[in-house]
C-alpha positions as CSV (number, residue, x, y, z in Angstrom):
1,M,234.4,178.8,245.1
2,G,236.1,182.1,244.9
3,K,238.6,183.2,242.6
4,T,242.2,182.1,242.4
5,P,245.0,185.0,241.7
6,F,245.6,186.4,238.5
7,G,247.0,189.1,236.3
8,A,249.3,191.3,238.2
9,H,248.4,190.0,241.6
10,L,249.4,186.4,240.3
11,E,252.7,187.8,239.2
12,A,253.3,189.4,242.4
13,I,252.8,186.4,244.3
14,K,255.4,184.4,242.0
15,N,258.0,186.4,243.4
16,S,257.8,184.2,246.7
17,P,260.5,181.8,247.3
18,Y,257.8,179.2,248.1
19,Y,256.1,179.5,244.6
20,K,257.6,177.2,242.4
21,K,256.6,176.5,238.8
22,N,253.2,175.2,239.6
23,G,252.2,176.9,242.7
24,F,253.1,177.1,246.4
25,E,255.3,174.1,248.0
26,N,255.8,172.6,251.4
27,L,259.3,173.4,253.1
28,S,259.5,169.4,252.9
29,V,258.5,166.9,250.5
30,T,254.8,166.4,251.4
31,P,252.7,163.8,249.3
32,T,249.0,164.1,249.8
33,M,248.8,160.6,250.5
34,A,250.9,157.8,252.1
35,E,253.0,155.8,249.9
36,D,250.7,152.7,250.3
37,A,247.4,154.5,250.5
38,S,244.5,153.9,247.7
39,F,242.6,156.8,246.4
40,F,239.6,154.0,245.9
41,K,239.9,153.2,249.8
42,I,240.0,156.7,250.7
43,F,237.0,157.5,248.5
44,F,235.1,154.4,249.5
45,G,235.7,155.3,253.2
46,F,234.4,158.9,253.0
47,F,231.0,157.5,251.9
48,N,230.9,154.7,254.3
49,K,231.9,156.1,257.6
50,P,231.2,154.4,260.8
51,K,228.4,155.8,263.1
52,N,230.6,157.2,265.6
53,V,232.1,159.8,263.6
54,E,229.3,161.9,264.8
55,P,228.3,162.6,268.4
56,P,225.1,160.6,269.4
57,A,223.6,163.5,270.8
58,E,223.8,167.4,271.0
59,L,227.2,168.8,272.1
60,P,227.2,170.9,275.0
61,H,227.8,174.5,274.7
62,I,227.9,178.2,276.3
63,K,226.4,181.2,274.7
64,T,228.9,183.9,275.9
65,D,228.3,187.5,275.3
66,L,231.0,188.3,272.9
67,K,230.1,191.9,272.8
68,N,230.7,192.6,276.3
69,I,233.5,190.6,277.4
70,T,235.0,192.4,280.4
71,S,238.1,190.3,281.3
72,D,241.4,192.5,281.4
73,K,243.2,189.2,280.5
74,P,243.3,187.6,277.2
75,T,240.1,185.9,276.4
76,I,239.6,182.9,273.7
77,V,236.3,181.5,272.7
78,W,236.4,178.3,270.6
79,F,233.4,177.8,268.4
80,G,234.4,174.4,267.1
81,H,236.5,173.1,264.5
82,S,239.1,175.8,264.0
83,S,236.9,178.8,264.3
84,Y,237.7,181.0,267.5
85,F,237.6,184.6,268.9
86,I,240.2,186.4,270.9
87,H,239.7,189.5,273.1
88,I,242.7,191.3,274.2
89,D,243.4,194.9,275.4
90,G,240.2,196.0,273.9
91,K,240.5,194.5,270.5
92,N,238.6,191.8,268.9
93,I,240.2,189.1,266.6
94,L,238.7,186.3,264.8
95,V,240.3,183.4,263.2
96,D,238.9,180.9,260.4
97,P,235.1,181.9,260.9
98,V,233.0,179.0,259.5
99,F,229.2,179.6,261.0
100,S,227.1,178.7,257.8
101,G,226.4,175.2,259.3
102,N,228.5,173.3,256.6
103,A,232.2,173.0,255.2
104,S,231.6,172.2,251.9
105,P,230.6,174.2,248.7
106,I,227.4,171.7,248.8
107,S,225.2,172.8,251.7
108,S,224.0,169.5,252.0
109,M,227.4,167.8,252.8
110,V,229.6,168.1,255.6
111,K,227.2,169.3,258.0
112,A,227.8,170.8,261.6
113,F,227.1,168.4,264.5
114,L,224.0,169.6,266.5
115,G,224.9,171.9,269.1
116,A,228.1,172.9,267.3
117,N,226.8,175.9,265.2
118,T,225.0,178.1,268.0
119,Y,227.2,181.2,266.9
120,Q,226.2,183.6,263.9
121,P,228.0,186.6,262.6
122,E,225.1,188.6,264.4
123,D,226.7,187.6,267.7
124,F,230.0,189.4,266.9
125,P,231.2,192.6,267.9
126,V,233.2,194.9,265.3
127,I,236.3,192.7,264.3
128,D,239.6,194.6,264.4
129,H,241.4,191.8,262.9
130,L,240.0,188.8,260.7
131,I,242.9,186.2,260.4
132,L,242.6,183.6,257.8
133,T,245.1,180.7,257.7
134,H,244.1,179.2,254.3
135,D,241.5,178.8,251.9
136,H,240.0,175.5,252.5
137,Y,236.4,175.3,253.0
138,D,236.3,174.2,256.6
139,H,238.4,177.6,257.2
140,L,237.2,179.9,254.7
141,D,233.4,180.0,254.3
142,Y,231.7,182.1,251.8
143,K,228.5,182.8,253.5
144,T,230.1,183.6,256.6
145,I,232.9,186.2,255.3
146,V,230.1,188.0,253.6
147,Q,227.8,188.2,256.2
148,L,230.7,189.5,258.3
149,K,231.9,191.9,256.0
150,P,230.3,195.2,257.6
151,K,232.1,194.4,260.9
152,I,235.4,193.6,259.4
153,K,238.1,196.5,260.0
154,Q,241.0,194.8,258.9
155,V,242.1,191.1,257.2
156,V,245.3,189.3,257.5
157,C,245.8,186.2,255.1
158,P,248.3,184.4,253.4
159,L,249.3,185.2,249.7
160,G,246.8,184.8,247.3
161,V,243.8,184.5,249.6
162,S,242.9,188.0,249.1
163,S,241.8,186.9,245.4
164,H,238.7,185.2,247.0
165,L,237.9,188.2,249.4
166,V,237.9,190.8,246.6
167,Y,236.0,188.6,244.4
168,W,233.2,188.6,247.5
169,G,233.4,192.3,247.8
170,Y,236.1,193.0,250.3
171,D,238.0,196.4,249.9
172,K,241.6,195.0,248.9
173,N,242.8,198.1,250.9
174,I,241.9,196.5,254.4
175,I,243.7,193.2,253.3
176,T,247.4,192.6,254.4
177,E,248.7,189.4,252.4
178,L,251.7,187.9,254.2
179,D,254.4,185.3,252.9
180,W,256.1,182.9,255.4
181,W,258.4,185.0,257.5
182,Q,256.6,188.0,256.8
183,T,255.6,190.6,259.7
184,A,253.1,193.2,259.9
185,E,252.2,195.6,262.4
186,L,248.9,195.7,263.3
187,D,248.9,198.7,265.6
188,H,251.5,199.9,268.0
189,T,250.9,197.0,270.5
190,A,250.5,194.2,268.0
191,T,252.3,192.4,265.5
192,I,251.5,189.2,263.4
193,T,254.0,187.0,261.6
194,A,253.2,184.3,258.9
195,A,255.2,181.2,259.3
196,P,255.3,177.9,257.6
197,A,252.6,175.0,258.1
198,R,253.0,171.8,256.2
199,H,249.7,171.5,254.2
200,F,248.0,172.6,250.9
201,S,245.4,174.9,249.7
202,G,242.6,174.9,246.9
203,R,238.9,175.3,246.8
204,G,238.4,173.2,243.6
205,L,240.5,170.5,241.5
206,T,243.8,172.9,241.5
207,R,246.0,173.1,244.5
208,G,248.7,175.4,245.8
209,K,247.7,178.5,244.0
210,T,247.1,180.1,247.4
211,L,249.4,179.8,250.3
212,W,248.7,178.3,253.7
213,T,250.2,179.3,256.8
214,S,250.4,179.7,260.7
215,Y,250.8,182.6,262.5
216,I,252.7,184.3,265.5
217,F,250.6,186.8,267.1
218,K,252.0,189.2,269.6
219,I,250.0,191.9,271.4
220,G,251.3,193.3,274.7
221,K,253.2,191.0,276.8
222,Y,251.5,188.0,275.2
223,N,252.4,185.5,272.5
224,F,250.4,183.6,270.4
225,Y,250.9,180.8,268.1
226,L,247.8,180.0,265.5
227,G,248.6,176.9,264.1
228,G,246.0,176.6,260.9
229,D,246.4,173.2,259.4
230,S,249.5,171.2,259.6
231,G,251.4,167.9,259.5
232,Y,254.2,167.4,261.9
233,D,257.5,168.5,260.5
234,T,260.8,170.3,262.0
235,H,258.9,173.7,261.3
236,F,257.5,173.7,265.0
237,N,261.0,173.4,266.4
238,K,262.4,176.2,264.4
239,I,259.6,178.6,265.0
240,G,259.8,177.5,268.8
241,D,263.7,178.5,268.7
242,R,263.0,181.8,266.9
243,F,259.8,183.1,268.4
244,G,258.9,181.1,271.4
245,P,258.1,180.6,274.2
246,F,254.4,181.0,273.7
247,D,251.7,181.6,276.4
248,I,249.5,179.3,274.1
249,A,249.5,177.5,270.9
250,I,246.2,176.4,269.3
251,L,246.9,173.4,267.2
252,E,245.0,171.3,264.9
253,C,244.0,168.1,266.3
254,G,241.5,166.0,264.5
255,Q,240.5,164.9,261.0
256,Y,243.7,162.9,260.6
257,N,244.0,159.6,258.9
258,V,247.0,157.2,258.1
259,A,246.4,157.6,254.5
260,W,247.1,161.2,254.7
261,P,249.9,161.3,257.6
262,Y,251.8,164.4,256.2
263,I,249.1,167.0,255.9
264,H,247.4,166.6,259.4
265,M,249.0,165.5,262.7
266,M,247.9,162.7,264.9
267,P,247.1,163.6,268.2
268,E,250.4,162.6,269.8
269,Q,252.1,164.9,267.4
270,V,250.1,167.8,268.1
271,V,251.6,167.1,271.7
272,Q,254.8,166.9,270.5
273,A,254.6,170.2,268.3
274,A,253.4,172.2,271.4
275,I,256.8,171.1,273.1
276,D,258.7,172.1,269.9
277,L,256.9,175.3,270.2
278,Q,257.9,175.8,273.7
279,A,254.3,176.5,274.5
280,K,253.1,176.9,278.0
281,V,249.6,175.6,277.3
282,L,248.1,173.5,274.4
283,M,244.7,174.2,273.0
284,P,243.6,171.6,270.7
285,V,241.0,172.5,267.7
286,H,240.1,171.3,264.4
287,W,237.8,168.6,266.2
288,G,234.4,168.9,267.5
289,K,232.1,170.2,264.7
290,F,232.6,168.2,261.3
291,T,233.4,165.0,260.2
292,L,236.0,165.3,257.5
293,A,237.8,161.8,258.5
294,S,236.9,158.5,259.7
295,H,237.9,158.4,263.0
296,P,235.4,158.5,266.0
297,W,234.5,162.0,266.6
298,D,235.7,162.3,270.1
299,E,238.8,160.3,269.6
300,P,241.3,163.2,268.9
301,I,240.6,164.9,272.0
302,K,240.8,161.7,274.0
303,R,244.3,160.8,272.6
304,V,245.5,164.3,272.8
305,T,244.4,164.7,276.6
306,K,246.3,161.5,277.1
307,Q,249.3,162.2,275.5
308,A,249.3,165.7,277.2
309,E,249.1,164.0,280.6
310,L,252.1,161.6,279.7
311,S,254.4,164.4,278.5
312,G,253.5,167.0,281.4
313,M,252.0,169.5,278.6
314,K,249.2,171.6,280.0
315,I,246.0,171.7,277.9
316,T,243.0,173.3,278.0
317,T,239.8,171.8,276.5
318,P,236.9,174.3,276.8
319,M,233.2,173.3,275.7
320,I,232.2,175.3,272.5
321,G,231.6,178.9,273.6
322,E,233.4,178.6,276.8
323,P,236.1,181.1,277.5
324,V,239.7,180.5,278.0
325,I,241.1,183.4,280.0
326,L,245.1,183.6,280.0
327,D,246.6,183.3,283.3
328,T,243.2,182.8,284.9
329,N,241.1,180.1,283.8
330,Y,242.0,176.9,281.6
331,P,238.9,174.8,281.5
332,D,240.0,171.1,281.5
333,N,236.9,169.4,282.1
334,K,236.3,166.2,279.9
335,W,232.8,167.1,278.9
336,W,232.9,165.0,275.8
337,G,232.5,161.8,278.1
338,S,228.9,162.9,279.1
339,I,227.5,162.7,275.6
340,I,225.8,159.3,275.3
């Protein structure tokens, strides 16, 4: 379950303007549940999900050789849910890796769909920059993080998250923690800026002791928006005006519910967020691997692609493991329709 900040580390992060009396807070008032939602109904629904929350057959996937990507263009490989790899200018970047097969502290719960957990830590080359958006189990996976440790050269994470990593054996000297709007220079060609997201954090009953974030990642002439988890709000427009346009926005799309409308986006809001960000291309993630809500497993991608078409937003929808190559190849085959 990790370890939340304490001692001098805790006192340091309390200096953040976003850390209030009991922990970090969103820019806007953000109830965890809708005003008319019932905890009992949510609890009952979690254990009584319809059958179509999981795919009826194995998901198609491609096994890309991550150690030998040769394209001279930025290449993105998605692994289901919110885990993806970026290879650019000889650098390897890995975001929110979860490869243990489940997104829960209990291994028998929240299991990956068949075909959605085909990549493992041994498939990866040395990782120049491991980027973490927050500490929820579907984004920060203990088993994966420990197995990857020998390959990680640098970690970027939100305030407080390093407490988990150091507790799990990481050298604090390779970790860069960022508050919202702080920028770190990764090398002479790349910078990363943490930006607000509308969400929450916590791996137990206590929330908000570590920060959650999105990122603006700039390397060479390319500008990426790495969204993490977020409900819709005005921060997308502010980020777009300040840092856009973006060559690609990688945004969460899935695990939503009308009972928690402020902490995750509905698919139509995902498209609007990409528009607000002034993104040239939208890549929806946070779907296709785990069941964390009660909607059909493929409903997020169906709704977001339909809205993107209506709005004129270019969208890429790769299979797990299928490379997206900026300026060159944006897979958009509706592969989920073939799973019966």
